[in-house]
C-alpha positions in Angstrom: -5.6 13.2 -0.7 -3.2 10.6 -2.1 -3.4 6.9 -3.0 -0.5 4.5 -2.8 -0.5 1.3 -4.8 2.0 -1.4 -3.9 2.0 -3.9 -6.7 3.2 -7.3 -5.4 4.0 -10.1 -7.8 3.2 -13.4 -5.9 3.8 -16.8 -7.4 0.6 -18.7 -7.7 1.7 -21.5 -5.3 2.1 -18.8 -2.5 -1.2 -17.0 -3.2 -3.1 -18.6 -0.3 -0.2 -17.9 2.2 0.0 -14.3 1.0 -3.7 -13.7 1.4 -3.6 -15.3 4.9 -0.7 -13.0 5.9 -2.8 -10.0 5.0 -5.9 -11.2 6.7 -3.8 -11.6 9.9 -1.8 -8.4 9.4 -0.9 -6.2 12.4 -3.3 -3.4 11.4 -1.0 -0.7 12.7 -1.5 1.5 9.6 -5.2 1.7 10.5 -4.3 3.7 13.6 -2.1 6.3 11.8 -3.2 9.9 11.6 -4.4 10.7 8.1 -5.0 7.1 7.1 -8.3 6.6 5.2 -8.5 3.1 3.9 -6.6 -0.1 2.9 -7.7 -2.5 0.2 -6.0 -5.7 -0.9 -6.8 -6.4 -4.5 -6.5 -10.0 -5.8 -5.5 -10.4 -9.5 -7.8 -12.2 -11.9 -5.3 -12.7 -14.6 -2.2 -14.9 -14.4 1.0 -13.0 -13.8 -0.8 -9.8 -12.7 0.2 -8.5 -9.3 -1.8 -8.2 -6.0 -2.3 -4.6 -5.2 -2.1 -3.2 -1.7 -4.0 0.1 -2.2 -4.1 2.7 0.6 -5.7 6.1 0.7 -4.3 9.0 2.8 -5.5 12.5 3.6 -2.1 13.9 2.4 1.3 13.0 1.2 2.7 14.1 4.6 0.4 11.6 6.4 1.8 8.8 4.2 5.4 10.0 4.8 4.8 10.0 8.5 3.6 6.4 8.2 6.7 5.1 6.3 9.0 6.9 8.7 7.3 5.6 11.8 8.3 2.7 14.2 4.8 1.3 13.5 5.7 0.9 9.8 8.9 -1.0 10.6 7.0 -3.2 13.1 4.1 -3.9 10.8 6.3 -4.8 7.9 8.5 -7.0 10.1 5.4 -9.0 11.1 4.2 -9.3 7.4 7.5 -10.6 6.1 6.7 -14.2 6.6 6.9 -15.5 3.0 10.3 -16.5 1.5 11.9 -14.3 -1.1 11.2 -17.0 -3.8 7.4 -16.4 -3.2 7.7 -13.5 -5.6 8.4 -13.6 -9.3 9.6 -10.0 -9.6 10.2 -7.0 -7.4 7.2 -5.0 -6.1 6.4 -1.7 -7.7 5.2 1.3 -5.5 3.1 4.0 -7.0 2.0 7.2 -5.4 -0.8 9.3 -7.0 -2.2 12.7 -6.0 -6.0 12.7 -6.1 -7.3 15.4 -8.4 -11.0 14.5 -8.1 -13.1 12.0 -6.1 -16.7 11.6 -7.2 -17.7 10.6 -3.6 -16.3 13.8 -2.3 -17.2 16.6 -4.7 -15.9 19.3 -2.4 -12.4 17.7 -2.1 -9.6 20.1 -3.0 -7.0 18.5 -5.3 -3.8 17.4 -3.6 -1.1 19.9 -4.2 1.6 18.7 -6.6 4.4 17.4 -4.5 6.9 16.3 -7.1 8.6 13.0 -7.5 8.5 10.4 -4.7 11.1 7.9 -3.5 11.0 5.7 -0.5 14.7 6.4 -0.1 14.6 10.2 0.0 
């Protein structure tokens, strides 16, 4: 199992529009094989990012998503805010789950090495 955290730095004046865009998202990721969950985390401190946090059964399931036509379509629909709505570039983090207290029998995700969206 893996988690993916996309940290998105939204200017305060665009926060409502950003949240609306996610509430009205296409939802295509929810239909992908291996997809477990999607959480949108709102920052409580100024200058902290929103976090789009997804959980997947495996790294391969996530790679299948980012290489799919559904990914391209879903992100095209979500790109409604202007570039100046963000005060810095997003940061994408992928983590391999070693342990999950809600799933004690879960085997740790095999170490898959470095990750890049462009490889």
